[in-house]
N, CA and C atoms as an extended XYZ file, in Angstrom:
426
Properties=species:S:1:pos:R:3:atomname:S:1:resname:S:1:resid:I:1 pbc="F F F"
N        10.517        2.137       -7.775 N   MET     1
C         9.104        2.420       -7.801 CA  MET     1
C         8.855        3.610       -6.868 C   MET     1
N         8.006        4.513       -7.290 N   ARG     2
C         7.654        5.696       -6.488 CA  ARG     2
C         6.395        5.377       -5.679 C   ARG     2
N         6.517        5.487       -4.347 N   VAL     3
C         5.450        5.043       -3.459 CA  VAL     3
C         4.909        6.201       -2.625 C   VAL     3
N         3.613        6.379       -2.686 N   LEU     4
C         2.900        7.385       -1.900 CA  LEU     4
C         2.456        6.749       -0.585 C   LEU     4
N         2.688        7.440        0.523 N   VAL     5
C         2.241        6.986        1.834 CA  VAL     5
C         1.020        7.811        2.220 C   VAL     5
N        -0.108        7.126        2.425 N   VAL     6
C        -1.351        7.801        2.801 CA  VAL     6
C        -1.663        7.378        4.234 C   VAL     6
N        -1.289        8.242        5.164 N   GLU     7
C        -1.331        7.930        6.598 CA  GLU     7
C        -1.424        9.238        7.382 C   GLU     7
N        -2.363        9.335        8.330 N   ASP     8
C        -2.533       10.581        9.071 CA  ASP     8
C        -1.631       10.706       10.290 C   ASP     8
N        -1.065        9.620       10.772 N   ASN     9
C        -0.141        9.682       11.903 CA  ASN     9
C         1.253        9.978       11.351 C   ASN     9
N         1.760       11.164       11.637 N   VAL    10
C         3.012       11.618       11.025 CA  VAL    10
C         4.188       10.704       11.367 C   VAL    10
N         4.233       10.178       12.582 N   LEU    11
C         5.348        9.300       12.950 CA  LEU    11
C         5.297        7.990       12.181 C   LEU    11
N         4.120        7.419       12.043 N   ILE    12
C         3.975        6.186       11.253 CA  ILE    12
C         4.283        6.464        9.791 C   ILE    12
N         3.819        7.603        9.291 N   ALA    13
C         4.076        7.966        7.892 CA  ALA    13
C         5.575        8.098        7.619 C   ALA    13
N         6.276        8.757        8.522 N   MET    14
C         7.721        8.939        8.347 CA  MET    14
C         8.466        7.608        8.455 C   MET    14
N         8.032        6.750        9.367 N   ASP    15
C         8.645        5.439        9.514 CA  ASP    15
C         8.430        4.603        8.252 C   ASP    15
N         7.215        4.644        7.722 N   THR    16
C         6.908        3.918        6.491 CA  THR    16
C         7.727        4.467        5.331 C   THR    16
N         7.834        5.781        5.256 N   GLU    17
C         8.627        6.405        4.199 CA  GLU    17
C        10.088        5.945        4.280 C   GLU    17
N        10.633        5.850        5.487 N   GLN    18
C        12.012        5.387        5.649 CA  GLN    18
C        12.142        3.925        5.209 C   GLN    18
N        11.144        3.118        5.496 N   SER    19
C        11.163        1.717        5.056 CA  SER    19
C        11.153        1.633        3.535 C   SER    19
N        10.408        2.517        2.895 N   ILE    20
C        10.351        2.566        1.428 CA  ILE    20
C        11.730        2.866        0.852 C   ILE    20
N        12.368        3.882        1.386 N   VAL    21
C        13.700        4.295        0.914 CA  VAL    21
C        14.732        3.200        1.198 C   VAL    21
N        14.676        2.633        2.407 N   ASP    22
C        15.615        1.564        2.769 CA  ASP    22
C        15.470        0.345        1.866 C   ASP    22
N        14.264        0.133        1.340 N   ALA    23
C        14.019       -1.007        0.448 CA  ALA    23
C        14.414       -0.711       -0.996 C   ALA    23
N        14.947        0.490       -1.243 N   GLY    24
C        15.429        0.821       -2.582 CA  GLY    24
C        14.410        1.497       -3.475 C   GLY    24
N        13.316        1.955       -2.892 N   HIS    25
C        12.288        2.651       -3.659 CA  HIS    25
C        12.337        4.139       -3.343 C   HIS    25
N        11.490        4.896       -3.983 N   GLU    26
C        11.470        6.349       -3.826 CA  GLU    26
C        10.135        6.777       -3.212 C   GLU    26
N        10.195        7.730       -2.298 N   SER    27
C         8.962        8.267       -1.733 CA  SER    27
C         8.346        9.254       -2.718 C   SER    27
N         7.045        9.089       -2.948 N   ALA    28
C         6.314       10.031       -3.804 CA  ALA    28
C         5.607       11.076       -2.948 C   ALA    28
N         5.795       10.998       -1.642 N   GLY    29
C         5.215       11.974       -0.739 CA  GLY    29
C         4.376       11.339        0.346 C   GLY    29
N         3.978       12.195        1.289 N   LEU    30
C         3.142       11.798        2.412 CA  LEU    30
C         1.822       12.544        2.302 C   LEU    30
N         0.729       11.825        2.495 N   ALA    31
C        -0.599       12.422        2.445 CA  ALA    31
C        -1.380       11.975        3.673 C   ALA    31
N        -2.059       12.905        4.326 N   ALA    32
C        -2.811       12.587        5.537 CA  ALA    32
C        -4.312       12.495        5.291 C   ALA    32
N        -4.751       12.883        4.094 N   SER    33
C        -6.184       12.899        3.791 CA  SER    33
C        -6.426       12.442        2.351 C   SER    33
N        -7.687       12.183        2.059 N   ARG    34
C        -8.066       11.789        0.697 CA  ARG    34
C        -7.657       12.868       -0.302 C   ARG    34
N        -7.972       14.101        0.016 N   ARG    35
C        -7.672       15.211       -0.896 CA  ARG    35
C        -6.179       15.318       -1.201 C   ARG    35
N        -5.352       15.236       -0.153 N   SER    36
C        -3.907       15.352       -0.389 CA  SER    36
C        -3.363       14.132       -1.133 C   SER    36
N        -3.931       12.953       -0.879 N   ALA    37
C        -3.492       11.754       -1.599 CA  ALA    37
C        -3.792       11.866       -3.084 C   ALA    37
N        -4.989       12.299       -3.412 N   LEU    38
C        -5.355       12.424       -4.825 CA  LEU    38
C        -4.530       13.502       -5.514 C   LEU    38
N        -4.164       14.547       -4.779 N   ALA    39
C        -3.335       15.612       -5.347 CA  ALA    39
C        -1.920       15.116       -5.671 C   ALA    39
N        -1.438       14.133       -4.922 N   LEU    40
C        -0.082       13.605       -5.139 CA  LEU    40
C        -0.056       12.370       -6.042 C   LEU    40
N        -1.196       11.899       -6.465 N   ALA    41
C        -1.291       10.634       -7.207 CA  ALA    41
C        -0.423       10.591       -8.458 C   ALA    41
N        -0.292       11.697       -9.162 N   THR    42
C         0.477       11.688      -10.410 CA  THR    42
C         1.970       11.484      -10.181 C   THR    42
N         2.426       11.644       -8.961 N   ARG    43
C         3.847       11.455       -8.642 CA  ARG    43
C         4.202        9.995       -8.359 C   ARG    43
N         3.181        9.133       -8.204 N   ALA    44
C         3.406        7.794       -7.673 CA  ALA    44
C         3.112        6.680       -8.674 C   ALA    44
N         3.729        5.535       -8.407 N   ASP    45
C         3.433        4.284       -9.114 CA  ASP    45
C         2.593        3.372       -8.227 C   ASP    45
N         2.730        3.566       -6.911 N   ALA    46
C         2.061        2.711       -5.936 CA  ALA    46
C         1.728        3.537       -4.700 C   ALA    46
N         0.827        3.000       -3.873 N   ALA    47
C         0.460        3.681       -2.633 CA  ALA    47
C         0.227        2.677       -1.520 C   ALA    47
N         0.654        3.047       -0.321 N   LEU    48
C         0.346        2.322        0.903 CA  LEU    48
C        -0.633        3.192        1.667 C   LEU    48
N        -1.829        2.673        1.911 N   VAL    49
C        -2.945        3.498        2.396 CA  VAL    49
C        -3.502        2.964        3.707 C   VAL    49
N        -3.687        3.856        4.675 N   ASP    50
C        -4.371        3.524        5.920 CA  ASP    50
C        -5.870        3.716        5.705 C   ASP    50
N        -6.693        3.050        6.495 N   VAL    51
C        -8.144        3.178        6.374 CA  VAL    51
C        -8.636        4.476        7.001 C   VAL    51
N        -8.131        4.786        8.188 N   ASN    52
C        -8.581        5.978        8.906 CA  ASN    52
C        -7.583        7.110        8.696 C   ASN    52
N        -8.057        8.168        8.050 N   LEU    53
C        -7.195        9.296        7.702 CA  LEU    53
C        -7.636       10.548        8.462 C   LEU    53
N        -6.964       11.650        8.231 N   ALA    54
C        -7.276       12.899        8.931 CA  ALA    54
C        -8.695       13.374        8.661 C   ALA    54
N        -9.269       12.992        7.541 N   ASP    55
C       -10.637       13.410        7.212 CA  ASP    55
C       -11.648       12.294        7.482 C   ASP    55
N       -11.286       11.344        8.333 N   GLY    56
C       -12.204       10.275        8.714 CA  GLY    56
C       -11.834        8.945        8.090 C   GLY    56
N       -12.799        8.052        8.039 N   ALA    57
C       -12.580        6.701        7.495 CA  ALA    57
C       -12.700        6.730        5.973 C   ALA    57
N       -11.823        7.503        5.335 N   THR    58
C       -11.872        7.697        3.882 CA  THR    58
C       -10.822        6.884        3.132 C   THR    58
N       -10.055        6.075        3.846 N   GLY    59
C        -8.967        5.342        3.211 CA  GLY    59
C        -9.413        4.336        2.169 C   GLY    59
N       -10.531        3.654        2.414 N   VAL    60
C       -11.004        2.662        1.444 CA  VAL    60
C       -11.342        3.353        0.125 C   VAL    60
N       -12.102        4.433        0.191 N   GLN    61
C       -12.464        5.175       -1.028 CA  GLN    61
C       -11.233        5.804       -1.678 C   GLN    61
N       -10.302        6.242       -0.854 N   THR    62
C        -9.067        6.830       -1.385 CA  THR    62
C        -8.254        5.785       -2.136 C   THR    62
N        -8.072        4.617       -1.524 N   GLY    63
C        -7.326        3.543       -2.182 CA  GLY    63
C        -7.982        3.112       -3.477 C   GLY    63
N        -9.301        2.997       -3.451 N   LEU    64
C       -10.043        2.628       -4.658 CA  LEU    64
C        -9.839        3.663       -5.755 C   LEU    64
N        -9.928        4.940       -5.422 N   ALA    65
C        -9.741        6.004       -6.412 CA  ALA    65
C        -8.313        6.023       -6.951 C   ALA    65
N        -7.326        5.807       -6.086 N   LEU    66
C        -5.930        5.784       -6.541 CA  LEU    66
C        -5.695        4.638       -7.525 C   LEU    66
N        -6.303        3.494       -7.258 N   ALA    67
C        -6.142        2.343       -8.155 CA  ALA    67
C        -6.942        2.522       -9.440 C   ALA    67
N        -8.213        2.836       -9.307 N   ARG    68
C        -9.123        2.896      -10.453 CA  ARG    68
C        -8.878        4.120      -11.334 C   ARG    68
N        -8.777        5.288      -10.733 N   ASP    69
C        -8.715        6.530      -11.498 CA  ASP    69
C        -7.299        6.971      -11.862 C   ASP    69
N        -6.312        6.484      -11.104 N   HIS    70
C        -4.931        6.931      -11.330 CA  HIS    70
C        -3.977        5.800      -11.699 C   HIS    70
N        -4.470        4.564      -11.701 N   GLY    71
C        -3.647        3.428      -12.121 CA  GLY    71
C        -2.551        3.032      -11.157 C   GLY    71
N        -2.648        3.433       -9.891 N   LEU    72
C        -1.624        3.072       -8.917 CA  LEU    72
C        -1.848        1.656       -8.393 C   LEU    72
N        -0.763        0.989       -8.051 N   LEU    73
C        -0.837       -0.265       -7.312 CA  LEU    73
C        -1.076        0.130       -5.859 C   LEU    73
N        -2.111       -0.408       -5.238 N   VAL    74
C        -2.500        0.012       -3.891 CA  VAL    74
C        -2.541       -1.180       -2.947 C   VAL    74
N        -1.920       -0.991       -1.786 N   ALA    75
C        -2.049       -1.932       -0.673 CA  ALA    75
C        -2.396       -1.113        0.562 C   ALA    75
N        -3.232       -1.671        1.392 N   PHE    76
C        -3.599       -1.011        2.643 CA  PHE    76
C        -2.661       -1.467        3.747 C   PHE    76
N        -2.244       -0.528        4.584 N   VAL    77
C        -1.472       -0.825        5.789 CA  VAL    77
C        -2.282       -0.193        6.912 C   VAL    77
N        -2.964       -1.047        7.676 N   THR    78
C        -3.953       -0.525        8.613 CA  THR    78
C        -4.144       -1.443        9.809 C   THR    78
N        -4.592       -0.873       10.896 N   SER    79
C        -4.973       -1.677       12.056 CA  SER    79
C        -6.458       -2.011       12.000 C   SER    79
N        -7.151       -1.517       10.978 N   ASP    80
C        -8.590       -1.729       10.829 CA  ASP    80
C        -8.884       -2.604        9.610 C   ASP    80
N        -8.323       -3.808        9.597 N   ILE    81
C        -8.515       -4.740        8.480 CA  ILE    81
C        -9.998       -5.028        8.255 C   ILE    81
N       -10.766       -5.095        9.329 N   ALA    82
C       -12.199       -5.416        9.225 CA  ALA    82
C       -12.949       -4.411        8.360 C   ALA    82
N       -12.492       -3.166        8.326 N   ALA    83
C       -13.151       -2.139        7.506 CA  ALA    83
C       -13.033       -2.436        6.014 C   ALA    83
N       -12.130       -3.323        5.642 N   LEU    84
C       -11.924       -3.659        4.236 CA  LEU    84
C       -12.833       -4.791        3.769 C   LEU    84
N       -13.581       -5.361        4.692 N   GLY    85
C       -14.515       -6.434        4.344 CA  GLY    85
C       -13.828       -7.572        3.634 C   GLY    85
N       -14.398       -7.987        2.511 N   THR    86
C       -13.817       -9.088        1.736 CA  THR    86
C       -12.824       -8.595        0.691 C   THR    86
N       -12.530       -7.301        0.704 N   GLY    87
C       -11.544       -6.760       -0.209 CA  GLY    87
C       -12.015       -5.512       -0.902 C   GLY    87
N       -11.084       -4.827       -1.523 N   VAL    88
C       -11.355       -3.610       -2.276 CA  VAL    88
C       -10.941       -3.876       -3.715 C   VAL    88
N       -11.898       -3.874       -4.645 N   PRO    89
C       -11.591       -4.197       -6.040 CA  PRO    89
C       -10.436       -3.360       -6.594 C   PRO    89
N        -9.533       -4.031       -7.292 N   GLY    90
C        -8.429       -3.332       -7.942 CA  GLY    90
C        -7.236       -3.057       -7.052 C   GLY    90
N        -7.295       -3.489       -5.789 N   THR    91
C        -6.162       -3.290       -4.890 CA  THR    91
C        -5.538       -4.637       -4.550 C   THR    91
N        -4.303       -4.612       -4.056 N   PHE    92
C        -3.570       -5.839       -3.753 CA  PHE    92
C        -4.071       -6.539       -2.510 C   PHE    92
N        -4.294       -5.789       -1.451 N   GLY    93
C        -4.676       -6.393       -0.190 CA  GLY    93
C        -4.253       -5.521        0.961 C   GLY    93
N        -4.026       -6.162        2.113 N   ALA    94
C        -3.752       -5.386        3.320 CA  ALA    94
C        -2.681       -6.033        4.179 C   ALA    94
N        -1.898       -5.183        4.800 N   LEU    95
C        -0.888       -5.586        5.766 CA  LEU    95
C        -1.293       -4.976        7.102 C   LEU    95
N        -1.527       -5.807        8.120 N   PRO    96
C        -1.923       -5.269        9.422 CA  PRO    96
C        -0.798       -4.462       10.075 C   PRO    96
N        -1.186       -3.400       10.778 N   LYS    97
C        -0.232       -2.646       11.589 CA  LYS    97
C        -0.043       -3.386       12.907 C   LYS    97
N         1.092       -3.247       13.525 N   PRO    98
C         2.252       -2.505       13.034 CA  PRO    98
C         2.990       -3.303       11.956 C   PRO    98
N         3.343       -2.626       10.883 N   ALA    99
C         4.071       -3.251        9.780 CA  ALA    99
C         5.565       -3.082       10.009 C   ALA    99
N         6.260       -4.180       10.047 N   LEU   100
C         7.707       -4.144       10.227 CA  LEU   100
C         8.384       -3.700        8.931 C   LEU   100
N         9.562       -3.074        9.023 N   PRO   101
C        10.268       -2.651        7.813 CA  PRO   101
C        10.474       -3.778        6.807 C   PRO   101
N        10.799       -4.988        7.273 N   ARG   102
C        11.001       -6.106        6.330 CA  ARG   102
C         9.692       -6.494        5.650 C   ARG   102
N         8.554       -6.347        6.346 N   GLU   103
C         7.264       -6.640        5.733 CA  GLU   103
C         6.946       -5.619        4.643 C   GLU   103
N         7.238       -4.353        4.908 N   VAL   104
C         7.021       -3.305        3.908 CA  VAL   104
C         7.921       -3.565        2.704 C   VAL   104
N         9.181       -3.913        2.964 N   ALA   105
C        10.123       -4.200        1.872 CA  ALA   105
C         9.651       -5.382        1.035 C   ALA   105
N         9.190       -6.452        1.690 N   ASN   106
C         8.699       -7.629        0.956 CA  ASN   106
C         7.481       -7.273        0.115 C   ASN   106
N         6.568       -6.530        0.704 N   LEU   107
C         5.359       -6.127       -0.018 CA  LEU   107
C         5.708       -5.267       -1.225 C   LEU   107
N         6.584       -4.283       -1.038 N   LEU   108
C         6.964       -3.412       -2.158 CA  LEU   108
C         7.714       -4.179       -3.242 C   LEU   108
N         8.549       -5.135       -2.853 N   GLY   109
C         9.247       -5.965       -3.844 CA  GLY   109
C         8.256       -6.743       -4.686 C   GLY   109
N         7.244       -7.290       -4.036 N   CYS   110
C         6.212       -8.034       -4.746 CA  CYS   110
C         5.425       -7.125       -5.677 C   CYS   110
N         5.065       -5.941       -5.184 N   MET   111
C         4.312       -4.990       -6.011 CA  MET   111
C         5.136       -4.537       -7.212 C   MET   111
N         6.427       -4.291       -7.000 N   ALA   112
C         7.300       -3.859       -8.093 CA  ALA   112
C         7.431       -4.966       -9.143 C   ALA   112
N         7.559       -6.205       -8.698 N   ALA   113
C         7.655       -7.330       -9.635 CA  ALA   113
C         6.354       -7.472      -10.421 C   ALA   113
N         5.238       -7.342       -9.738 N   TYR   114
C         3.928       -7.425      -10.392 CA  TYR   114
C         3.794       -6.325      -11.451 C   TYR   114
N         4.282       -5.151      -11.113 N   ARG   115
C         4.191       -3.991      -12.015 CA  ARG   115
C         4.897       -4.242      -13.344 C   ARG   115
N         5.955       -5.045      -13.325 N   ILE   116
C         6.686       -5.321      -14.572 CA  ILE   116
C         6.355       -6.706      -15.126 C   ILE   116
N         5.246       -7.269      -14.655 N   GLY   117
C         4.779       -8.535      -15.210 CA  GLY   117
C         5.425       -9.776      -14.641 C   GLY   117
N         6.056       -9.645      -13.485 N   GLN   118
C         6.713      -10.802      -12.885 CA  GLN   118
C         6.125      -11.133      -11.520 C   GLN   118
N         4.811      -10.944      -11.363 N   GLY   119
C         4.138      -11.263      -10.113 CA  GLY   119
C         4.319      -12.721       -9.750 C   GLY   119
N         4.383      -12.997       -8.454 N   GLY   120
C         4.520      -14.365       -7.980 CA  GLY   120
C         5.933      -14.790       -7.681 C   GLY   120
N         6.926      -13.941       -7.990 N   ILE   121
C         8.306      -14.363       -7.755 CA  ILE   121
C         8.895      -13.787       -6.469 C   ILE   121
N         8.239      -12.778       -5.901 N   MET   122
C         8.746      -12.143       -4.692 CA  MET   122
C         7.941      -12.617       -3.482 C   MET   122
N         8.575      -12.705       -2.328 N   PRO   123
C         7.866      -13.161       -1.128 CA  PRO   123
C         6.946      -12.089       -0.555 C   PRO   123
N         5.778      -12.532       -0.103 N   LEU   124
C         4.833      -11.664        0.584 CA  LEU   124
C         4.994      -11.832        2.088 C   LEU   124
N         4.728      -10.784        2.848 N   PRO   125
C         4.730      -10.957        4.305 CA  PRO   125
C         3.672      -11.989        4.710 C   PRO   125
N         3.958      -12.781        5.703 N   ARG   126
C         3.042      -13.824        6.157 CA  ARG   126
C         1.686      -13.247        6.552 C   ARG   126
N         1.672      -12.058        7.136 N   ARG   127
C         0.425      -11.460        7.618 CA  ARG   127
C        -0.367      -10.742        6.526 C   ARG   127
N         0.141      -10.707        5.317 N   PHE   128
C        -0.535      -10.012        4.221 CA  PHE   128
C        -1.816      -10.736        3.830 C   PHE   128
N        -2.889       -9.963        3.647 N   VAL   129
C        -4.182      -10.495        3.215 CA  VAL   129
C        -4.389      -10.032        1.782 C   VAL   129
N        -4.401      -10.975        0.833 N   SER   130
C        -4.495      -10.632       -0.585 CA  SER   130
C        -5.937      -10.441       -1.032 C   SER   130
N        -6.165       -9.395       -1.842 N   PHE   131
C        -7.469       -9.137       -2.451 CA  PHE   131
C        -7.423       -9.378       -3.954 C   PHE   131
N        -6.243       -9.620       -4.504 N   ALA   132
C        -6.063       -9.680       -5.950 CA  ALA   132
C        -6.805      -10.864       -6.563 C   ALA   132
N        -7.416      -10.613       -7.702 N   ALA   133
C        -8.097      -11.673       -8.445 CA  ALA   133
C        -7.096      -12.511       -9.235 C   ALA   133
N        -5.915      -11.950       -9.485 N   GLU   134
C        -4.890      -12.659      -10.234 CA  GLU   134
C        -4.336      -13.814       -9.404 C   GLU   134
N        -3.565      -14.710      -10.039 N   PRO   135
C        -2.916      -15.785       -9.275 CA  PRO   135
C        -2.025      -15.192       -8.182 C   PRO   135
N        -1.563      -16.038       -7.308 N   ALA   136
C        -0.770      -15.603       -6.159 CA  ALA   136
C         0.281      -14.568       -6.549 C   ALA   136
N         0.336      -13.521       -5.763 N   LEU   137
C         1.290      -12.453       -6.015 CA  LEU   137
C         2.686      -12.848       -5.566 C   LEU   137
N         2.785      -13.804       -4.706 N   GLY   138
C         4.081      -14.246       -4.201 CA  GLY   138
C         3.887      -15.292       -3.132 C   GLY   138
N         4.964      -15.873       -2.688 N   SER   139
C         4.891      -16.856       -1.622 CA  SER   139
C         4.944      -16.153       -0.272 C   SER   139
N         4.580      -16.830        0.765 N   ARG   140
C         4.593      -16.260        2.111 CA  ARG   140
C         5.967      -16.438        2.742 C   ARG   140
N         6.364      -15.456        3.531 N   VAL   141
C         7.625      -15.545        4.280 CA  VAL   141
C         7.331      -15.242        5.734 C   VAL   141
N         8.274      -15.588        6.587 N   ALA   142
C         8.107      -15.357        8.029 CA  ALA   142
C         8.050      -13.887        8.354 C   ALA   142
C-alpha cells in the first residue's frame, strides 16, 4: 500500500515514513501542508495525517478532502485528538502521538486488509480511536 505522510515536523515525518517502509509498505511522499498533501494525493492509497500542519490547524480538512475527494484511506496521527471531536466522516480514526513503529505497522496492516475487503482480521493498536461506521476494523493489541 502506498502511504502519504502529512506531518509538518520533518523528524516525525521521516520516522513515520521509516515505519511505513519497515512494515512492508511504500511511501507516497511527505507533505507538510494541506496544499502539498492534496498535490501528492494521486500517488497514495492511504494517508497518515496530523491535525496541526505548516499552514495551521488544517489537518482535519485535509484528511477529509483526501478521503472524500481522492478516495484515500485516512487515519490521523496526532497529539491533538480533541480537535477531531467525535470523528471525521469517511476516515478510520486516530492514533495518539507519539506513535510507536509497531502501532503504525498494526494500523497500516488493518488499513491494507480493509482496502481489500478483509477488515477486522488485523490487530489495531490499543490506543487507536476508531471513527469508522463499519463493524470493527480489527481487534485491539497491546
